[in-house]
C-alpha positions, 0 to 999 in steps of 0.5 A: 497895212501901212498902219500895222506895218509902220504904227504910224499913228503912234508915233504921231505921224501921216503917210504924207510926212513919211513920202516926204521925209523918204524923198528927204533922205534920198536928195540929201545922200544922192550924191552917193550915187556918183560919188561912190562908182567915181571912187571905186573905178579908181580900182579897176572897177567898171563904174557903170557896174558899181553905179548899179551895184550902189543902187540895188545895195541901198535900195535892199538896206534901206527895204530891209531897215524900214520892214524889220526894225520900223525906223526911219534909217537910210543906208548905202555903201558908206563913204568912209568905208569906200575910202578905205577899200580903195585908197588902203586895201586896193591902192595901198596894200596893193590887194586886188578889188576882187579881194577887197570885195571878199573881204567886205563880204567876210566882215558883213558875214562877221557884223550878222554874226555879232546882231545875231548873238546881240553881241553889238546891241551889247555895245550900242546899249552899254555906251552911257546916256552922256556919251549917246548925247554926244555923240549925237552933237558930235555927228551935227558938228560932222555934218556942218564940217561936211556941208561947209567944206561941200559949199565951199564956205569952209576950204584948205589952208596951207598955213591954218589949216582950214579957213573961209572960202570965198562967199561971193561964188554961187555955190556959197551962196546958194548953200546958204540961202537954201539953209535960210530957207529951210529955217524960214518955212520950218518956222511957219511949220512946213514938214517939207521945208529941206525937201523944198530948200533942195529943189528951189537952189537945184532950179537956181543953179539949172538957170545958172547954168552950173546944172545940166538938164540932159534927160529923164530916163536912162537905161542901166548899165550892167552889172555884170562886171562886178556881180560875184567876182569876190575872190574868196581864196585870196580874201581867206589868208591869214595876212587879210584877217586885219583888213576884215577886222578894221571893216568890221572895226569902221562899220560896227562904230559908224553905224553905232554913232549913226543909230544913236544920232538918229534915233535920238533926233526922231524922238525913239530913245527911250528913257534909259538911252537904249534904242528900239528894235535895235538887233533888227537894225543891226541885222538888216545893215550886216544883211546890206553889206553882205548883199553889196559885196556880192553886187559889186560895192564897198560896205553899206552902212547907215547914213547920217543923212538920214536926220534931214529926214527926221527933220522932215518929220520921218518917223517910221521904217516907211520913210526907209521904205521910199528912200529905198525905192528911189533908189531903185528908181534912180537905176532909170532916172540917174539924169533927174537925180544927177542934177542937184549939185552937192551943195544943194544938200548943204544947207540941209545938212547945216540945218540938220547940224544945228538940230542934232547939237540940242542934245547938249542940253541933256548933258550935266556941265557941272559933271565933268565925268559928263562934260570933258567926254563929251566935249571930247567927242564934240571936238574931235570927231569933225577935226579927225573926220571920223565918227569912229576915232571921235566915239573911240576918245570919247570912250577912253576919256570917259573911262580914264576920267571914272578912274581918277575921280574913283566913280568907278561904278558909273561905268561898265565892263562893256566901256572898259573893254571898248575904251581898252580896244579903240586905245589899242587901236590908236597906239597900234593902227 
């Protein structure tokens, strides 16, 4: 049955490897179970209910992605998107969280319509191959920055913006140790290298007293404080249209960049740069957003941490299914998941980041039309701390260079449309 559903042999993988990959992906993104509820609680939402909504939305998204699209891509409420939900829609603009949830719902409906009519698929498949390679590498740099920041290896500085942190701290030492453990085990062919590293670093953190064991299981909190609490009437006002479109825009390009990066890393991208079963993947992503809003959480999107599972050997949707089942289990085993400190996954993210930079070997650096846009994406994605902003600047630079060098034949209509959309966003946002 598993062979028919996920074509394990065709993708040169096994049940055991997919399970290990699913566990690895879950460990790498398990922080969302605690960061997302804490962030959304600032809007007045019940933190326990948001925790349950986060688990359920992530589980549903992963199962849809695995069963529909057969891709090793996990989904959960997006970090950048929940920040937009909390700090912009609610705290800055003054809308209620119920209105914000309704905006997420309507943006999800738009996602689904665009996916059904293959508009999103057309957009993603129209991205020039060099830009796809640059996006994959740029996300690698983005992951590296997140990992270094999580481990306090890179910290803020009023003088130089960022600077080297305290390398004597247990967090930095354990994160770097985990990073080298992964490479040592991976070099010896251990597909579970990433998962083993996370477990060992967590055990070391517990031994040092940096994380606490409280219990194995606990009853899930009630979902009712957020379930179906959407204020549709307020969200349907004309003044809310820019908010809905902003959510659509952010998720569109965050998802696009993540799908490109994960598919390339898994070796699933076709020779012409197209992604397999893309329309199904986008439908899964859109449906999870709609369901997540009804449950009581911000936009659910594809997670770039899925690349950690790919690095552990994941190649099919079974990886995503295992991750989804673990999110369901997390409803009861939240005390164990809470033991994993954020820096325990930093080494895994650094490892994945170095692997993703290998996509740069496919860029023809003596071709300015390829080299410059890729460099722009590579630099701006981590420095703006935004996948979508990095992609936008890459599109604009690619279109401008093709125009100035007389190479318009290398562009498509979608490239110009997206370049103009991004340009308008940067000018008027």
